[in-house]
ZAMARGU-4260 file (C-alpha; in steps of 0.2 Angstrom, whole numbers, plus 5000, padded with zeros to 4 digits):
<rodrens>
0) 5688/4259/5161 | 5692/4267/5175 | 5695/4255/5188 | 5702/4239/5192 | 5690/4223/5191
5) 5679/4217/5204 | 5670/4200/5208 | 5655/4196/5213 | 5647/4179/5221 | 5629/4177/5220
10) 5625/4167/5236 | 5606/4162/5232 | 5600/4154/5251 | 5586/4168/5262 | 5577/4161/5275
15) 5561/4164/5267 | 5558/4174/5248 | 5549/4191/5248 | 5536/4194/5237 | 5541/4209/5228
20) 5561/4200/5225 | 5565/4196/5208 | 5581/4188/5212 | 5589/4169/5210 | 5583/4167/5229
25) 5578/4149/5237 | 5577/4142/5253 | 5588/4129/5258 | 5596/4117/5276 | 5613/4118/5281
30) 5617/4102/5268 | 5611/4110/5252 | 5620/4126/5258 | 5638/4117/5260 | 5633/4108/5243
35) 5631/4127/5235 | 5648/4132/5242 | 5657/4116/5238 | 5651/4121/5220 | 5653/4139/5219
40) 5672/4134/5222 | 5672/4120/5208 | 5666/4137/5195 | 5682/4147/5205 | 5692/4132/5198
45) 5684/4131/5180 | 5689/4150/5178 | 5707/4150/5187 | 5713/4147/5170 | 5703/4160/5161
50) 5702/4175/5171 | 5715/4186/5163 | 5703/4200/5159 | 5700/4201/5179 | 5717/4201/5183
55) 5718/4216/5201 | 5701/4211/5206 | 5699/4224/5220 | 5682/4222/5227 | 5675/4204/5233
60) 5653/4209/5235 | 5645/4192/5243 | 5626/4197/5235 | 5611/4186/5233 | 5597/4181/5243
65) 5606/4181/5257 | 5624/4181/5260 | 5620/4181/5282 | 5613/4166/5280 | 5629/4157/5277
70) 5639/4153/5293 | 5656/4161/5296 | 5665/4146/5291 | 5656/4144/5272 | 5660/4162/5270
75) 5682/4159/5275 | 5681/4144/5260 | 5675/4155/5248 | 5686/4167/5253 | 5701/4157/5254
80) 5697/4147/5238 | 5696/4164/5228 | 5709/4170/5234 | 5719/4153/5230 | 5712/4151/5213
85) 5708/4170/5207 | 5719/4185/5199 | 5712/4195/5215 | 5724/4210/5225 | 5731/4209/5241
90) 5721/4224/5250 | 5704/4218/5238 | 5690/4227/5248 | 5676/4214/5253 | 5657/4222/5250
95) 5644/4209/5260 | 5624/4209/5261 | 5614/4203/5277 | 5596/4204/5284 | 5596/4211/5297
100) 5589/4196/5309 | 5605/4188/5306 | 5616/4203/5314 | 5622/4195/5328 | 5637/4200/5340
105) 5647/4183/5337 | 5641/4184/5316 | 5647/4203/5317 | 5665/4202/5321 | 5668/4187/5312
110) 5663/4196/5296 | 5674/4208/5303 | 5689/4195/5305 | 5686/4187/5287 | 5689/4205/5282
115) 5673/4213/5279 | 5672/4231/5276 | 5657/4236/5269 | 5642/4228/5275 | 5625/4231/5266
120) 5609/4228/5280 | 5592/4223/5270 | 5583/4235/5282 | 5571/4240/5267 | 5560/4250/5282
125) 5559/4255/5301 | 5539/4258/5299 | 5531/4239/5305 | 5514/4240/5293 | 5528/4243/5276
130) 5540/4228/5286 | 5526/4216/5286 | 5515/4222/5268 | 5537/4218/5263 | 5535/4200/5270
135) 5552/4206/5280 | 5553/4194/5295 | 5562/4207/5306 | 5555/4220/5316 | 5558/4240/5319
140) 5567/4237/5331 | 5579/4221/5326 | 5583/4233/5310 | 5588/4248/5322 | 5598/4232/5332
145) 5607/4227/5317 | 5614/4244/5315 | 5621/4247/5332 | 5629/4227/5332 | 5638/4231/5317
150) 5643/4247/5326 | 5649/4239/5341 | 5658/4223/5329 | 5671/4240/5322 | 5663/4234/5304
155) 5671/4251/5294 | 5657/4256/5281 | 5636/4252/5287 | 5627/4255/5272 | 5607/4253/5275
160) 5596/4247/5261 | 5577/4256/5259 | 5561/4256/5252 | 5550/4269/5246 | 5535/4270/5235
165) 5524/4255/5241 | 5505/4255/5238 | 5495/4268/5250 | 5512/4275/5256 | 5511/4291/5264
170) 5525/4305/5260 | 5525/4306/5284 | 5527/4290/5283 | 5544/4288/5271 | 5550/4304/5277
175) 5549/4296/5299 | 5560/4280/5291 | 5572/4295/5284 | 5572/4300/5301 | 5575/4285/5309
180) 5590/4278/5295 | 5599/4296/5298 | 5598/4297/5317 | 5607/4280/5317 | 5620/4287/5307
185) 5624/4278/5293 | 5638/4278/5282 | 5630/4275/5266 | 5611/4271/5263 | 5602/4266/5243
190) 5585/4271/5244 | 5576/4260/5231 | 5558/4261/5222 | 5547/4246/5223 | 5546/4240/5206
195) 5535/4225/5203 | 5543/4211/5192 | 5533/4199/5183 | 5532/4182/5191 | 5533/4187/5208
200) 5520/4189/5221 | 5519/4209/5219 | 5519/4207/5199 | 5504/4194/5200 | 5493/4205/5211
205) 5495/4219/5201 | 5492/4209/5184 | 5474/4202/5193 | 5470/4221/5200 | 5470/4217/5215
210) 5486/4229/5219 | 5487/4245/5212 | 5507/4254/5211 | 5511/4271/5218 | 5504/4284/5207
215) 5518/4293/5196 | 5516/4310/5205 | 5516/4303/5224 | 5533/4292/5216 | 5540/4310/5210
220) 5539/4318/5225 | 5546/4304/5236 | 5559/4303/5226 | 5564/4321/5227 | 5561/4321/5246
225) 5573/4307/5247 | 5587/4315/5239 | 5584/4333/5247 | 5580/4327/5261 | 5598/4316/5263
230) 5608/4328/5256 | 5602/4343/5270 | 5606/4327/5282 | 5623/4326/5277 | 5620/4311/5263
235) 5624/4317/5245 | 5615/4306/5230 | 5631/4301/5219 | 5619/4292/5210 | 5600/4289/5207
240) 5600/4277/5222 | 5612/4278/5230 | 5618/4291/5247 | 5636/4295/5256 | 5642/4304/5270
245) 5659/4308/5258 | 5666/4300/5242 | 5676/4289/5251 | 5660/4281/5259 | 5652/4278/5242
250) 5650/4258/5238 | 5668/4254/5232 | 5660/4238/5221 | 5641/4244/5214 | 5651/4259/5201
255) 5661/4246/5193 | 5642/4243/5183 | 5642/4261/5178 | 5655/4262/5171 | 5661/4246/5162
260) 5672/4242/5173 | 5675/4222/5170 | 5666/4210/5182 | 5667/4193/5185 | 5651/4186/5191
265) 5650/4171/5198 | 5635/4158/5209 | 5616/4157/5198 | 5609/4169/5190 | 5629/4180/5191
270) 5633/4192/5178 | 5650/4196/5171 | 5657/4209/5159 | 5674/4210/5149 | 5674/4227/5143
275) 5665/4221/5127 | 5655/4205/5131 | 5641/4201/5143 | 5638/4185/5148 | 5625/4177/5163
280) 5624/4160/5173 | 5611/4148/5173 | 5598/4155/5182 | 5592/4141/5193 | 5601/4131/5206
285) 5597/4113/5198 | 5605/4118/5180 | 5620/4127/5186 | 5625/4114/5199 | 5625/4100/5184
290) 5636/4112/5174 | 5648/4116/5186 | 5647/4096/5190 | 5651/4090/5171 | 5665/4103/5175
295) 5657/4115/5161 | 5656/4132/5166 | 5639/4137/5167 | 5634/4151/5157 | 5616/4152/5150
300) 5618/4166/5137 | 5628/4181/5132 | 5630/4196/5121 | 5643/4206/5113 | 5641/4225/5116
305) 5645/4235/5100 | 5651/4254/5100 | 5635/4261/5098 | 5627/4247/5113 | 5640/4254/5123
310) 5638/4273/5121 | 5620/4272/5125 | 5623/4263/5141 | 5638/4273/5145 | 5626/4287/5143
315) 5610/4280/5151 | 5622/4274/5167 | 5633/4291/5166 | 5615/4299/5168 | 5612/4293/5183
320) 5628/4298/5192 | 5631/4314/5199 | 5647/4316/5190 | 5638/4315/5174 | 5647/4313/5156
325) 5666/4316/5157 | 5663/4325/5136 | 5682/4322/5132 | 5683/4305/5140 | 5667/4301/5129
330) 5675/4309/5114 | 5691/4299/5117 | 5683/4282/5119 | 5667/4283/5105 | 5677/4295/5091
335) 5664/4307/5091 | 5661/4323/5099 | 5642/4320/5111 | 5641/4339/5112 | 5645/4345/5097
340) 5631/4331/5089 | 5616/4334/5101 | 5619/4354/5103 | 5602/4358/5099 | 5595/4346/5109
345) 5607/4348/5127 | 5603/4367/5124 | 5584/4362/5125 | 5589/4348/5140 | 5599/4362/5149
350) 5583/4376/5146 | 5570/4362/5154 | 5582/4361/5171 | 5585/4345/5166 | 5605/4345/5162
355) 5618/4356/5166 | 5633/4361/5155 | 5646/4361/5167 | 5665/4362/5160 | 5668/4347/5151
360) 5656/4338/5158 | 5635/4335/5155 | 5628/4333/5172 | 5611/4329/5175 | 5601/4340/5190
365) 5586/4331/5203 | 5573/4335/5187 | 5586/4325/5177 | 5590/4310/5184 | 5571/4308/5189
370) 5567/4305/5172 | 5587/4298/5167 | 5585/4284/5156 | 5575/4293/5142 | 5585/4308/5143
375) 5598/4295/5135 | 5587/4289/5121 | 5585/4306/5115 | 5603/4310/5112 | 5610/4304/5092
380) 5623/4292/5096 | 5625/4286/5075 | 5636/4290/5063 | 5639/4310/5060
</rodrens>
């Protein structure tokens, strides 16, 4: 662990459910949302006496769903309860997800007054055809305006989420979306390749053969364009899907997931990690609410991670970042020299242009980033 713990709050409500979305989301009216907020606060109470592994929480991340679907008063109630019941540092940084159609001058000012520092806008595209395909409810103009409104409200860090690799999407269309995003001068961008998840409308269409994924060659071309274009525009990638103006503009919360920093997740489907054990909440709102109402932490399952599990995850997650693997830190944590044990493999991967051996670090190249998971699995992490 290299950071203080984080708190993730899953607010599951959306005005509609996008056909690609695999998160625990649902629609609901005001009364249902208010009942949820009361249950979330009750879950915090259930953790108040057992949150020692998360002492010093310095980031609070509102995810979903769409947190911006809740009125500011409900967000304020959640924050007040979290600060009262959980071990949160005085200056914890607040990250907040919002959809463009929810960003109004009044709402953005209210979020700023609540202390929201890092606003992540789920824009996904500035192309009207792509927005329609993805089932988004905002126009391209509303997407652009949401960034401007957030800036005018004085929110310190504004991030844009985009999706690429849509079936039939041209490289020119994706480049145009990147150009529009950069012209809005955000502090941060997250660019994700469209994934077809089982159980989603897109997943069903893929299984039936009525929709096809973009060919791997096209996906690779868009991945490379994304990184090269944004780096040239002043947004170097610091992780496979994340780009920032500088180190100071990186997400203050998400890197905790990448370096095994403990985090507490509350709300339906939220995951938690204490350094060794990972657990996750009931995914569906009903069972989650029922357990909370009964005074029971709404945990659906858990797993104890072995040192081998942690070593593999450290490798897989580290090779997705610009820093790569700190070899001395790895040896100190897991008790063996990763480079020495894998010297022929590393020499081959360096020769193939997938890794760079930079002092006491193994750093992936852009080509290595594109195949980071398979790189990690090639390493020998077993007993010497």
